[in-house]
C-alpha positions as CSV (number, residue, x, y, z in Angstrom):
1,M,-0.1,-0.1,0.0
2,T,1.5,3.0,-0.9
3,H,1.7,6.2,1.6
4,L,-0.9,8.3,-0.2
5,A,-3.3,5.2,0.0
6,R,-2.0,4.8,3.8
7,W,-3.2,8.7,4.8
8,A,-6.5,8.3,2.2
9,R,-7.2,5.1,4.7
10,A,-6.7,6.8,7.9
11,E,-8.1,10.3,6.5
12,W,-11.3,9.1,5.0
13,G,-11.5,5.5,6.1
14,L,-13.9,5.6,9.2
15,L,-16.4,7.6,7.3
16,Y,-16.1,5.5,3.8
17,V,-16.8,2.1,5.7
18,T,-19.9,4.2,8.1
19,V,-21.6,5.6,4.6
20,R,-21.0,2.4,2.0
21,E,-22.7,-0.4,4.0
22,P,-26.2,1.8,4.4
23,L,-25.9,2.6,0.6
24,L,-24.9,-0.1,-0.5
25,K,-28.0,-1.8,1.2
26,R,-30.7,0.8,0.9
27,R,-29.0,2.6,-1.6
28,W,-31.1,6.0,-2.4
29,R,-33.9,5.1,0.8
30,A,-30.6,5.9,3.2
31,I,-30.6,9.8,2.6
32,P,-34.6,10.5,2.6
33,M,-34.2,13.9,4.0
34,T,-31.5,14.7,1.5
35,L,-33.4,14.0,-1.4
36,G,-36.1,16.2,-0.3
37,A,-34.0,19.3,0.2
38,V,-32.6,18.5,-3.1
39,A,-35.6,18.5,-4.4
40,L,-37.2,21.8,-1.9
41,T,-34.3,23.6,-3.4
42,A,-34.6,23.1,-7.0
43,V,-38.6,23.9,-6.9
44,V,-37.5,27.4,-5.1
45,Q,-34.6,27.6,-8.1
46,I,-37.8,27.0,-10.9
47,V,-40.2,29.2,-8.6
48,Q,-38.0,32.4,-8.0
49,N,-36.9,32.3,-11.6
50,Q,-40.8,32.7,-12.6
51,S,-42.1,36.3,-12.7
52,W,-44.9,35.5,-10.6
53,G,-42.3,33.7,-7.8
54,F,-39.6,35.9,-7.2
55,R,-41.3,38.2,-5.0
56,F,-43.1,35.3,-3.0
57,V,-40.2,33.4,-2.6
58,Q,-38.1,36.7,-1.3
59,D,-41.0,37.5,1.4
60,I,-40.5,33.7,2.5
61,G,-37.1,32.4,2.3
62,A,-34.7,35.8,1.5
63,V,-33.0,37.0,4.6
64,R,-30.7,40.4,4.8
65,A,-29.4,41.8,7.6
66,Q,-31.4,45.1,7.8
67,D,-34.8,43.1,8.1
68,P,-36.4,42.8,11.5
69,L,-34.2,40.3,13.7
70,W,-37.4,38.9,14.2
71,L,-38.1,38.4,9.9
72,A,-34.8,37.6,10.0
73,L,-35.1,34.5,12.1
74,L,-38.4,33.2,10.9
75,R,-36.7,33.5,7.5
76,T,-34.2,31.4,8.1
77,P,-34.9,28.1,8.2
78,L,-36.3,28.2,4.3
79,S,-33.1,30.5,3.1
80,L,-30.9,27.5,3.1
81,F,-32.8,25.7,0.2
82,V,-33.4,29.3,-1.3
83,P,-30.4,28.8,-4.2
84,A,-28.6,32.2,-4.9
85,L,-29.5,34.4,-7.6
86,D,-25.8,34.8,-9.2
87,L,-24.2,31.6,-8.8
88,P,-25.3,28.2,-10.8
89,V,-27.9,26.1,-9.0
90,W,-26.3,23.0,-9.5
91,G,-23.4,23.8,-7.5
92,A,-25.6,23.7,-4.5
93,L,-27.7,21.1,-5.3
94,A,-24.4,19.1,-5.8
95,Q,-23.9,20.2,-2.4
96,V,-26.5,19.8,-0.3
97,L,-26.9,16.0,-2.2
98,F,-23.2,15.2,-1.5
99,V,-22.7,16.7,2.4
100,F,-26.1,16.3,3.2
101,G,-26.3,13.0,2.6
102,I,-23.2,11.8,4.2
103,A,-24.4,14.1,7.2
104,E,-27.8,11.7,7.1
105,I,-26.2,8.3,7.1
106,C,-23.4,9.4,9.8
107,L,-25.4,11.7,12.0
108,G,-29.1,10.8,11.4
109,W,-31.4,13.5,9.6
110,W,-32.2,15.4,12.9
111,R,-28.7,15.8,13.7
112,T,-27.9,17.3,10.4
113,L,-30.3,19.4,9.5
114,V,-29.7,20.6,13.6
115,I,-26.0,21.0,12.4
116,A,-26.8,22.8,9.2
117,Y,-29.3,25.4,10.6
118,A,-26.7,26.4,13.6
119,A,-24.3,27.4,10.7
120,T,-26.9,29.2,8.7
121,L,-28.1,31.0,11.8
122,A,-25.0,32.2,12.5
123,G,-24.1,33.5,9.8
124,T,-26.9,35.3,9.8
125,L,-26.6,36.4,13.3
126,Y,-22.9,37.5,12.8
127,A,-24.4,39.8,9.6
128,R,-26.0,41.9,12.1
129,V,-22.5,41.9,14.3
130,G,-20.3,42.3,11.6
131,I,-22.4,45.8,10.4
132,S,-22.1,47.3,13.5
133,L,-18.2,46.9,14.4
134,G,-18.2,48.4,10.6
135,P,-15.7,48.5,8.0
136,G,-12.8,49.4,10.0
137,S,-12.5,46.3,12.1
138,P,-11.4,43.0,10.9
139,F,-14.4,41.2,11.7
140,G,-16.8,44.5,10.8
141,L,-18.9,44.6,7.4
142,S,-19.8,47.9,5.3
143,A,-22.9,49.3,5.5
144,S,-23.7,48.3,2.6
145,D,-24.0,44.7,3.4
146,A,-27.7,45.0,5.0
147,Q,-29.1,45.1,1.7
148,V,-27.4,42.2,0.3
149,V,-29.6,39.3,0.0
150,D,-28.4,36.1,2.3
151,T,-29.4,32.8,0.9
152,G,-28.2,29.5,0.1
153,P,-26.8,26.4,1.7
154,S,-23.1,27.2,1.5
155,A,-23.0,28.1,5.4
156,A,-24.5,25.0,6.4
157,V,-22.6,22.4,3.9
158,V,-19.5,24.4,5.1
159,G,-20.5,23.2,8.6
160,L,-21.5,20.4,8.4
161,A,-18.2,19.3,6.2
162,V,-16.2,20.6,9.5
163,F,-18.1,18.6,12.2
164,L,-17.9,15.7,10.0
165,G,-14.2,16.1,9.4
166,W,-13.8,16.2,13.3
167,R,-16.1,13.1,14.0
168,Y,-14.7,11.0,12.0
169,G,-11.2,11.8,12.1
170,A,-10.6,13.5,8.8
171,Y,-9.0,16.1,10.7
172,V,-7.2,17.5,7.4
173,T,-10.3,17.9,5.8
174,A,-11.8,19.2,8.2
175,G,-8.8,21.8,8.5
176,A,-8.6,22.2,4.7
177,V,-12.3,23.4,4.9
178,A,-11.4,26.0,7.4
179,L,-8.1,27.2,5.8
180,A,-10.3,27.1,2.5
181,M,-12.7,29.7,3.9
182,V,-10.1,32.1,5.7
183,V,-8.2,32.2,2.3
184,E,-11.7,33.1,0.9
185,V,-12.0,36.3,3.0
186,L,-8.5,37.1,2.6
187,L,-8.9,36.6,-1.1
188,K,-12.3,38.4,-1.4
189,D,-13.2,40.7,1.6
190,N,-17.0,39.6,1.2
191,L,-20.2,38.7,3.5
192,A,-20.6,35.2,2.5
193,G,-17.1,34.8,3.0
194,K,-17.3,35.8,6.6
195,E,-20.4,34.3,7.1
196,H,-18.6,30.7,6.6
197,L,-15.9,31.6,8.9
198,A,-18.7,32.4,11.7
199,A,-20.5,29.0,10.5
200,I,-17.3,27.2,11.1
201,A,-17.0,28.9,14.4
202,A,-20.8,27.6,15.7
203,V,-19.4,24.3,14.8
204,A,-16.5,24.1,16.9
205,V,-18.6,25.0,19.6
206,L,-21.3,22.3,18.8
207,C,-18.0,20.2,18.3
208,G,-16.9,20.8,21.9
209,V,-20.3,20.3,22.8
210,S,-20.4,16.9,21.6
211,A,-16.9,15.6,22.9
212,L,-17.9,16.4,26.7
213,R,-21.5,15.2,26.5
214,H,-19.5,12.0,24.9
215,R,-16.6,12.3,27.8
216,K,-19.7,12.1,30.3
217,R,-21.0,9.2,29.1
218,G,-18.0,7.3,29.5
219,P,-16.2,5.3,26.6
220,R,-18.9,1.9,26.4
221,A,-21.2,4.5,25.5
222,R,-19.2,6.6,23.3
223,G,-18.3,3.1,20.8
224,P,-15.8,3.9,18.7
225,E,-13.1,6.7,18.5
226,P,-13.4,9.6,15.9
227,G,-10.8,8.5,14.0
228,S,-10.1,5.2,15.1
229,P,-9.2,2.8,12.0
230,P,-12.1,1.2,10.5
231,P,-12.8,-2.3,10.7
């Protein structure tokens, strides 16, 4: 076995073993929530591209920092499935299918949604904090960012990727995702990039909470340690 193959086995082996068997046995039935999310994203994309549907989608799923907080919180769940108008929809669909699918098999559908929404909500709330800090702060945003429509699954996808990497011992992958988001902010200092960092920070807190819970339960309740070699 080559060095690269050994590294790949150590990095992704546990994740691969966890995902492979359910997919082989149940195929698409293993990821019903993910398929529903992909279908919802596709339908929303079709509707928002119609003259009669654009305003409707904006009213129920478009989040802006200038909106009242209660309205933004109400729209946040659906905003995850509203593809950004300036990006190709196939990218959003592929992200949801791949990352949500793996997460649903590994974590279960409700944990996947909790982490996805926590990451998305962190980005939504950060936007308000960043604007209040102003462009003079390293973590601040310009006032014009309050008018930017903030939708799409990217923050959720980033958060899930980092959590899965930590939980299943793919630490290099999780670190690479986080580093890529830092580079994104350095190259293109915009709202989306900084929201991705906020999503990673929120997921890091969830990782810490999960580690504390597992530590209290003890090794027998925990099962295999994240990063342990697959059977």
